[in-house]
C-alpha positions as a LaTeX table, in Angstrom:
\begin{tabular}{lrrr}
\hline
Residue & $x$ (\AA) & $y$ (\AA) & $z$ (\AA) \\
\hline
Met1 & $-120.16$ & $-8.04$ & 41.61 \\
Ser2 & $-121.64$ & $-10.35$ & 44.22 \\
Glu3 & $-121.11$ & $-14.09$ & 43.92 \\
Tyr4 & $-124.88$ & $-14.30$ & 43.46 \\
Ala5 & $-124.99$ & $-11.91$ & 40.49 \\
Ala6 & $-125.90$ & $-13.17$ & 37.03 \\
Lys7 & $-122.90$ & $-12.67$ & 34.76 \\
Ala8 & $-123.42$ & $-11.87$ & 31.08 \\
Ala9 & $-120.48$ & $-14.14$ & 30.24 \\
Asp10 & $-122.35$ & $-17.04$ & 31.88 \\
Ser11 & $-125.68$ & $-16.36$ & 30.19 \\
Lys12 & $-127.68$ & $-19.32$ & 28.89 \\
Gly13 & $-127.67$ & $-17.41$ & 25.64 \\
Arg14 & $-130.04$ & $-16.59$ & 22.81 \\
Glu15 & $-132.07$ & $-18.69$ & 20.45 \\
Arg16 & $-129.99$ & $-17.31$ & 17.58 \\
Pro17 & $-126.31$ & $-16.57$ & 18.32 \\
Leu18 & $-125.02$ & $-13.04$ & 17.75 \\
Ala19 & $-121.54$ & $-11.87$ & 16.95 \\
Glu20 & $-119.90$ & $-10.31$ & 19.99 \\
Asp21 & $-120.18$ & $-6.56$ & 20.50 \\
Gly22 & $-116.87$ & $-4.85$ & 21.24 \\
Leu23 & $-118.47$ & $-2.35$ & 23.62 \\
Arg24 & $-121.53$ & $-3.86$ & 25.27 \\
Thr25 & $-122.31$ & $-7.04$ & 27.17 \\
Asp26 & $-125.24$ & $-9.19$ & 26.06 \\
Phe27 & $-127.45$ & $-7.80$ & 28.83 \\
Gln28 & $-126.61$ & $-4.23$ & 27.81 \\
Arg29 & $-127.49$ & $-5.07$ & 24.22 \\
Asp30 & $-130.85$ & $-6.48$ & 25.35 \\
Arg31 & $-131.58$ & $-3.35$ & 27.37 \\
Asp32 & $-130.85$ & $-1.20$ & 24.33 \\
Arg33 & $-133.02$ & $-3.35$ & 22.06 \\
Ile34 & $-135.96$ & $-2.97$ & 24.43 \\
Leu35 & $-135.42$ & 0.76 & 24.91 \\
His36 & $-135.48$ & 1.39 & 21.16 \\
Cys37 & $-138.36$ & $-0.92$ & 20.19 \\
Lys38 & $-141.80$ & 0.29 & 19.12 \\
Ala39 & $-143.60$ & $-1.51$ & 21.94 \\
Phe40 & $-141.64$ & 0.52 & 24.50 \\
Arg41 & $-142.64$ & 3.82 & 22.87 \\
Arg42 & $-146.31$ & 2.83 & 22.88 \\
Leu43 & $-146.29$ & 2.57 & 26.68 \\
Lys44 & $-146.58$ & 6.36 & 26.96 \\
His45 & $-150.16$ & 6.11 & 25.65 \\
Lys46 & $-151.29$ & 3.14 & 27.75 \\
Thr47 & $-153.32$ & 3.41 & 30.95 \\
Gln48 & $-151.84$ & 2.64 & 34.34 \\
Val49 & $-154.85$ & 2.94 & 36.71 \\
Phe50 & $-156.93$ & 6.01 & 35.86 \\
Leu51 & $-158.43$ & 5.81 & 32.37 \\
Ser52 & $-157.75$ & 8.88 & 30.19 \\
Pro53 & $-157.07$ & 11.21 & 33.14 \\
Glu54 & $-157.27$ & 14.93 & 32.48 \\
Gly55 & $-153.95$ & 16.00 & 33.91 \\
Asp56 & $-150.28$ & 15.81 & 33.06 \\
His57 & $-149.07$ & 14.21 & 36.27 \\
Tyr58 & $-150.91$ & 10.89 & 36.41 \\
Arg59 & $-148.83$ & 7.84 & 35.67 \\
Thr60 & $-148.94$ & 6.02 & 32.37 \\
Arg61 & $-147.59$ & 2.56 & 31.68 \\
Leu62 & $-144.34$ & 4.22 & 30.50 \\
Thr63 & $-143.76$ & 6.28 & 33.63 \\
His64 & $-144.57$ & 3.20 & 35.70 \\
Thr65 & $-141.92$ & 1.27 & 33.79 \\
Leu66 & $-139.33$ & 3.99 & 34.36 \\
Glu67 & $-140.09$ & 4.08 & 38.09 \\
Val68 & $-139.75$ & 0.28 & 38.30 \\
Ser69 & $-136.42$ & 0.54 & 36.50 \\
Gln70 & $-135.11$ & 3.22 & 38.87 \\
Ile71 & $-136.13$ & 1.28 & 41.99 \\
Ala72 & $-134.75$ & $-1.97$ & 40.62 \\
Arg73 & $-131.40$ & $-0.43$ & 39.65 \\
Thr74 & $-131.04$ & 1.09 & 43.13 \\
Ile75 & $-131.56$ & $-2.30$ & 44.76 \\
Ala76 & $-129.31$ & $-4.12$ & 42.29 \\
Arg77 & $-126.47$ & $-1.65$ & 42.80 \\
Ala78 & $-126.72$ & $-1.86$ & 46.59 \\
Leu79 & $-126.67$ & $-5.67$ & 46.48 \\
Arg80 & $-123.86$ & $-5.72$ & 43.88 \\
Leu81 & $-126.05$ & $-7.67$ & 41.45 \\
Asn82 & $-126.16$ & $-7.17$ & 37.68 \\
Glu83 & $-127.60$ & $-3.72$ & 37.08 \\
Asp84 & $-127.74$ & $-4.14$ & 33.29 \\
Leu85 & $-129.77$ & $-7.34$ & 33.47 \\
Thr86 & $-132.04$ & $-5.80$ & 36.09 \\
Glu87 & $-132.67$ & $-2.75$ & 33.91 \\
Ala88 & $-133.37$ & $-4.83$ & 30.80 \\
Ile89 & $-136.00$ & $-6.91$ & 32.62 \\
Ala90 & $-137.58$ & $-3.81$ & 34.18 \\
Leu91 & $-137.85$ & $-1.96$ & 30.86 \\
Gly92 & $-139.43$ & $-4.98$ & 29.16 \\
His93 & $-141.73$ & $-6.30$ & 31.85 \\
Asp94 & $-144.95$ & $-4.57$ & 30.71 \\
Leu95 & $-144.53$ & $-4.47$ & 26.93 \\
Gly96 & $-147.48$ & $-6.84$ & 26.44 \\
His97 & $-150.12$ & $-4.81$ & 28.26 \\
Thr98 & $-153.32$ & $-4.12$ & 26.36 \\
Pro99 & $-154.77$ & $-0.65$ & 25.85 \\
Tyr100 & $-156.51$ & 0.50 & 29.04 \\
Gly101 & $-154.34$ & $-1.77$ & 31.17 \\
His102 & $-156.07$ & $-4.39$ & 33.25 \\
Ala103 & $-159.47$ & $-3.41$ & 31.80 \\
Gly104 & $-158.25$ & $-4.62$ & 28.40 \\
Glu105 & $-156.80$ & $-7.74$ & 29.98 \\
Lys106 & $-160.16$ & $-8.42$ & 31.64 \\
Ala107 & $-161.98$ & $-8.01$ & 28.31 \\
Leu108 & $-159.75$ & $-10.45$ & 26.41 \\
Asn109 & $-159.99$ & $-13.02$ & 29.19 \\
Glu110 & $-163.69$ & $-13.36$ & 28.48 \\
Phe111 & $-162.74$ & $-15.04$ & 25.19 \\
Thr112 & $-159.30$ & $-16.54$ & 25.63 \\
His113 & $-156.48$ & $-16.89$ & 28.12 \\
Phe114 & $-154.59$ & $-13.62$ & 28.31 \\
Ala115 & $-151.86$ & $-12.65$ & 30.77 \\
His116 & $-149.83$ & $-9.52$ & 30.20 \\
Asn117 & $-146.55$ & $-11.13$ & 31.33 \\
Glu118 & $-146.97$ & $-13.92$ & 28.79 \\
Gln119 & $-147.87$ & $-11.39$ & 26.09 \\
Ser120 & $-144.81$ & $-9.33$ & 27.05 \\
Leu121 & $-142.67$ & $-12.39$ & 26.37 \\
Arg122 & $-144.47$ & $-12.97$ & 23.06 \\
Met123 & $-143.85$ & $-9.33$ & 22.21 \\
Val124 & $-140.08$ & $-9.70$ & 22.52 \\
Asp125 & $-139.94$ & $-13.26$ & 21.15 \\
Val126 & $-142.24$ & $-12.95$ & 18.14 \\
Leu127 & $-143.98$ & $-9.65$ & 17.47 \\
Glu128 & $-141.23$ & $-7.06$ & 17.55 \\
Tyr129 & $-138.69$ & $-6.50$ & 14.78 \\
Asn130 & $-141.29$ & $-7.18$ & 12.08 \\
Gly131 & $-142.11$ & $-10.64$ & 13.32 \\
Glu132 & $-138.53$ & $-11.79$ & 13.81 \\
Gly133 & $-138.50$ & $-11.15$ & 17.56 \\
Met134 & $-135.77$ & $-9.40$ & 19.52 \\
Asn135 & $-133.73$ & $-12.54$ & 20.20 \\
Leu136 & $-133.06$ & $-11.67$ & 23.84 \\
Cys137 & $-131.03$ & $-13.63$ & 26.36 \\
Phe138 & $-132.68$ & $-16.35$ & 28.43 \\
Glu139 & $-132.22$ & $-14.39$ & 31.67 \\
Val140 & $-134.02$ & $-11.29$ & 30.35 \\
Arg141 & $-136.86$ & $-13.35$ & 28.89 \\
Asp142 & $-137.21$ & $-15.30$ & 32.14 \\
Gly143 & $-137.39$ & $-12.10$ & 34.19 \\
Ile144 & $-140.07$ & $-10.60$ & 31.93 \\
Leu145 & $-142.22$ & $-13.74$ & 32.11 \\
Asn146 & $-141.84$ & $-14.19$ & 35.86 \\
His147 & $-142.26$ & $-10.64$ & 37.20 \\
Thr148 & $-145.79$ & $-11.29$ & 38.49 \\
Ser149 & $-146.64$ & $-12.56$ & 41.97 \\
Lys150 & $-147.08$ & $-16.12$ & 40.64 \\
Gly151 & $-143.72$ & $-16.13$ & 38.88 \\
Lys152 & $-140.47$ & $-17.65$ & 40.09 \\
Pro153 & $-137.59$ & $-15.81$ & 38.42 \\
Ala154 & $-134.45$ & $-17.82$ & 37.77 \\
Thr155 & $-132.15$ & $-14.92$ & 38.75 \\
Leu156 & $-131.93$ & $-12.57$ & 41.71 \\
Glu157 & $-132.15$ & $-9.72$ & 39.22 \\
Gly158 & $-135.55$ & $-11.05$ & 38.15 \\
Gln159 & $-136.61$ & $-11.20$ & 41.80 \\
Ile160 & $-135.57$ & $-7.57$ & 42.20 \\
Val161 & $-137.81$ & $-6.50$ & 39.31 \\
Ala162 & $-140.76$ & $-8.48$ & 40.65 \\
Trp163 & $-140.57$ & $-6.67$ & 44.00 \\
Ser164 & $-139.74$ & $-3.31$ & 42.41 \\
Asp165 & $-142.89$ & $-3.60$ & 40.28 \\
Arg166 & $-145.04$ & $-4.04$ & 43.39 \\
Ile167 & $-143.29$ & $-1.28$ & 45.31 \\
Ala168 & $-143.62$ & 1.10 & 42.36 \\
Tyr169 & $-147.29$ & 0.58 & 41.56 \\
Ile170 & $-148.48$ & 0.52 & 45.16 \\
Asn171 & $-146.74$ & 3.81 & 45.92 \\
His172 & $-147.37$ & 5.71 & 42.71 \\
Asp173 & $-150.99$ & 4.55 & 42.68 \\
Ile174 & $-151.38$ & 5.98 & 46.19 \\
Asp175 & $-149.86$ & 9.23 & 44.90 \\
Asp176 & $-152.23$ & 9.33 & 41.90 \\
Ala177 & $-155.22$ & 8.39 & 44.05 \\
Val178 & $-154.48$ & 11.25 & 46.46 \\
Arg179 & $-154.13$ & 13.63 & 43.48 \\
Ala180 & $-157.46$ & 12.40 & 42.11 \\
Gly181 & $-159.20$ & 12.85 & 45.47 \\
Val182 & $-160.03$ & 9.15 & 45.78 \\
Ile183 & $-158.25$ & 8.97 & 49.14 \\
Ser184 & $-156.21$ & 11.33 & 51.30 \\
Glu185 & $-152.89$ & 10.56 & 52.96 \\
Thr186 & $-154.66$ & 10.35 & 56.32 \\
Asp187 & $-157.10$ & 7.75 & 54.96 \\
Ile188 & $-154.23$ & 5.27 & 54.77 \\
Pro189 & $-154.50$ & 3.17 & 57.95 \\
Ala190 & $-152.23$ & 4.42 & 60.72 \\
His191 & $-150.24$ & 1.20 & 61.08 \\
Phe192 & $-149.11$ & 1.46 & 57.44 \\
Arg193 & $-148.06$ & 5.08 & 57.96 \\
Arg194 & $-146.14$ & 4.18 & 61.10 \\
Leu195 & $-144.31$ & 1.31 & 59.40 \\
Phe196 & $-143.65$ & 2.77 & 55.95 \\
Gly197 & $-143.80$ & 6.52 & 56.46 \\
Glu198 & $-146.28$ & 9.36 & 56.08 \\
Arg199 & $-145.40$ & 10.46 & 52.56 \\
His200 & $-144.60$ & 9.03 & 49.13 \\
Ala201 & $-140.81$ & 9.45 & 49.31 \\
Ala202 & $-140.62$ & 8.02 & 52.83 \\
Arg203 & $-142.66$ & 4.97 & 51.88 \\
Leu204 & $-140.50$ & 4.26 & 48.86 \\
Asn205 & $-137.30$ & 4.69 & 50.83 \\
Ser206 & $-138.38$ & 2.45 & 53.69 \\
Met207 & $-139.48$ & $-0.39$ & 51.39 \\
Ile208 & $-136.32$ & $-0.20$ & 49.28 \\
Met209 & $-134.03$ & $-0.09$ & 52.31 \\
Asp210 & $-135.81$ & $-3.03$ & 53.91 \\
Ile211 & $-135.33$ & $-5.19$ & 50.80 \\
Ile212 & $-131.64$ & $-4.24$ & 50.62 \\
Thr213 & $-131.04$ & $-4.95$ & 54.31 \\
Ser214 & $-132.96$ & $-8.24$ & 54.21 \\
Ser215 & $-131.28$ & $-9.48$ & 51.03 \\
Glu216 & $-127.62$ & $-8.70$ & 51.67 \\
Asn217 & $-125.38$ & $-11.77$ & 51.28 \\
Asn218 & $-128.49$ & $-13.82$ & 50.62 \\
Pro219 & $-129.32$ & $-16.02$ & 47.61 \\
Arg220 & $-132.84$ & $-14.58$ & 47.65 \\
Val221 & $-134.20$ & $-11.06$ & 47.20 \\
Ala222 & $-137.22$ & $-10.21$ & 49.34 \\
Pro223 & $-138.33$ & $-7.84$ & 52.10 \\
Ser224 & $-138.26$ & $-8.80$ & 55.74 \\
Glu225 & $-141.13$ & $-10.97$ & 56.92 \\
Thr226 & $-142.92$ & $-7.98$ & 58.46 \\
Phe227 & $-142.51$ & $-5.74$ & 55.42 \\
Glu228 & $-143.47$ & $-8.49$ & 52.99 \\
Arg229 & $-146.70$ & $-9.15$ & 54.89 \\
Glu230 & $-147.57$ & $-5.47$ & 55.24 \\
Ile231 & $-146.67$ & $-4.56$ & 51.65 \\
Met232 & $-149.16$ & $-7.17$ & 50.51 \\
Asn233 & $-151.71$ & $-5.88$ & 53.04 \\
Leu234 & $-151.24$ & $-2.35$ & 51.70 \\
Arg235 & $-151.69$ & $-3.74$ & 48.19 \\
Gln236 & $-155.01$ & $-5.26$ & 49.32 \\
Tyr237 & $-156.01$ & $-1.89$ & 50.81 \\
Met238 & $-155.44$ & $-0.35$ & 47.37 \\
Phe239 & $-157.61$ & $-2.99$ & 45.71 \\
Asp240 & $-160.39$ & $-2.39$ & 48.22 \\
Asn241 & $-160.27$ & 1.41 & 48.24 \\
Val242 & $-158.70$ & 2.64 & 44.98 \\
Tyr243 & $-158.69$ & 0.09 & 42.16 \\
Ser244 & $-162.37$ & $-0.70$ & 42.75 \\
Ser245 & $-163.40$ & 2.90 & 43.51 \\
Pro246 & $-166.07$ & 4.65 & 41.40 \\
Val247 & $-163.48$ & 7.17 & 40.19 \\
Ala248 & $-161.09$ & 4.50 & 38.88 \\
Lys249 & $-163.92$ & 2.30 & 37.59 \\
Ala250 & $-166.28$ & 4.97 & 36.20 \\
Glu251 & $-165.25$ & 4.56 & 32.56 \\
Glu252 & $-163.85$ & 1.06 & 32.74 \\
Tyr253 & $-166.96$ & $-0.67$ & 31.41 \\
Lys254 & $-166.67$ & 1.39 & 28.22 \\
Ala255 & $-163.04$ & 0.32 & 27.75 \\
Val256 & $-163.97$ & $-3.32$ & 28.39 \\
Asp257 & $-166.86$ & $-3.20$ & 25.91 \\
Met258 & $-164.67$ & $-1.52$ & 23.31 \\
Ile259 & $-161.88$ & $-4.11$ & 23.56 \\
Lys260 & $-164.44$ & $-6.92$ & 23.45 \\
Phe261 & $-165.96$ & $-5.39$ & 20.32 \\
Leu262 & $-162.55$ & $-5.13$ & 18.65 \\
Tyr263 & $-161.72$ & $-8.75$ & 19.49 \\
Lys264 & $-165.02$ & $-10.04$ & 18.08 \\
His265 & $-164.71$ & $-7.83$ & 15.01 \\
Phe266 & $-161.18$ & $-8.93$ & 14.13 \\
Thr267 & $-161.84$ & $-12.61$ & 14.75 \\
Lys268 & $-164.90$ & $-12.38$ & 12.48 \\
Tyr269 & $-163.04$ & $-10.37$ & 9.83 \\
Pro270 & $-159.39$ & $-11.43$ & 10.15 \\
Glu271 & $-158.64$ & $-9.99$ & 6.72 \\
Leu272 & $-158.97$ & $-6.52$ & 8.29 \\
Ile273 & $-155.99$ & $-7.17$ & 10.57 \\
Pro274 & $-152.87$ & $-5.56$ & 9.08 \\
Glu275 & $-150.79$ & $-7.93$ & 6.99 \\
Glu276 & $-147.80$ & $-7.75$ & 9.35 \\
Phe277 & $-149.91$ & $-9.48$ & 12.03 \\
Arg278 & $-151.69$ & $-11.87$ & 9.69 \\
Arg279 & $-148.39$ & $-13.42$ & 8.65 \\
Met280 & $-147.48$ & $-14.27$ & 12.25 \\
Asp281 & $-147.82$ & $-17.85$ & 13.46 \\
Gly282 & $-151.01$ & $-18.57$ & 15.36 \\
Ser283 & $-154.77$ & $-18.84$ & 15.09 \\
Ala284 & $-157.10$ & $-16.04$ & 14.00 \\
Glu285 & $-157.85$ & $-15.47$ & 17.68 \\
Gln286 & $-154.16$ & $-15.14$ & 18.53 \\
Lys287 & $-153.63$ & $-12.68$ & 15.70 \\
Ala288 & $-156.53$ & $-10.56$ & 16.96 \\
Val289 & $-155.04$ & $-10.61$ & 20.46 \\
Asp290 & $-151.62$ & $-9.67$ & 19.10 \\
Tyr291 & $-153.02$ & $-6.75$ & 17.12 \\
Ile292 & $-155.12$ & $-5.44$ & 20.02 \\
Ser293 & $-152.34$ & $-5.81$ & 22.60 \\
Met294 & $-150.08$ & $-3.65$ & 20.47 \\
Met295 & $-152.59$ & $-0.79$ & 20.38 \\
Ser296 & $-152.22$ & 2.30 & 22.52 \\
Asp297 & $-155.36$ & 3.65 & 24.22 \\
Asn298 & $-155.64$ & 6.35 & 21.56 \\
Tyr299 & $-155.20$ & 3.95 & 18.66 \\
Ala300 & $-157.81$ & 1.56 & 20.07 \\
Val301 & $-160.33$ & 4.43 & 20.22 \\
Lys302 & $-159.45$ & 5.47 & 16.66 \\
Cys303 & $-159.80$ & 1.88 & 15.45 \\
Phe304 & $-163.16$ & 1.49 & 17.19 \\
Thr305 & $-164.37$ & 4.82 & 15.80 \\
Asp306 & $-163.29$ & 3.98 & 12.26 \\
Ile307 & $-165.28$ & 0.75 & 12.42 \\
Thr308 & $-168.45$ & 2.05 & 14.09 \\
Val309 & $-168.86$ & 5.71 & 13.10 \\
Pro310 & $-169.95$ & 6.52 & 9.53 \\
Lys311 & $-167.50$ & 8.68 & 7.63 \\
Asn312 & $-168.57$ & 11.89 & 5.98 \\
Trp313 & $-169.07$ & 11.55 & 2.25 \\
Asn314 & $-167.31$ & 13.88 & $-0.13$ \\
Lys315 & $-166.76$ & 13.70 & $-3.83$ \\
\hline
\end{tabular}
């Protein structure tokens, strides 16, 4: 591996020491713990951009996570960095997302501070494994917490995941938006198409190759100055033309109102929160946030329906 790679043998360790595994490194063990946890399985029923799309090919939070992992592993391998650490961070980076994605995050932020990266860390530190937490290595936890644009990962592997996340969601959200008829490929401004490519695969390849070329033998992982600027400009184009479009936003207010209702209901009646969440450390508000953030889209709807819709009576 590169001299800049994070080595499992040099890890800052876990809160609670574990006996050594004869087959796997600590970073491999963390990857496996994340892959097999309940929070990871719930991602398949959590919104990415389009709420409850009628179609099999739109991304969910799970397929987004898998695409981030694939991109990140490609970059890590090319740069001879730690692929296992990179994969563990990528698989865990979105575990704390609410149902309905950023709509749920927006709803909770009307009452309390909520950031999905911080909740992802709480998920692995506290909520999983029946309240015992997953006891992951410092480097994995740091990468999960710092994968957002405001974060500063301590490892190059964490930097890889942060950029892979942006590359993945910008490109697959373009793909989904074209499929949904929100934009067409030719609507994308010509200078982006000239720089990155005309199609999904070409855009992904050009961005990945630029990061690899710009980061070789470098104690920092990032695109070239031109690509970094234009990736962020393309991201802004998506905010202006897709994420705020009537198609993407049409049902969002319902999701926001539903999550707000659930939060108010469970903070007013905390005894209705399942016992496994009530026994966690934290205020009634934190326990409501924990319970809601662990819901899939479908479960949130079921929970809301059970509370608000009268049940049929039968003897």
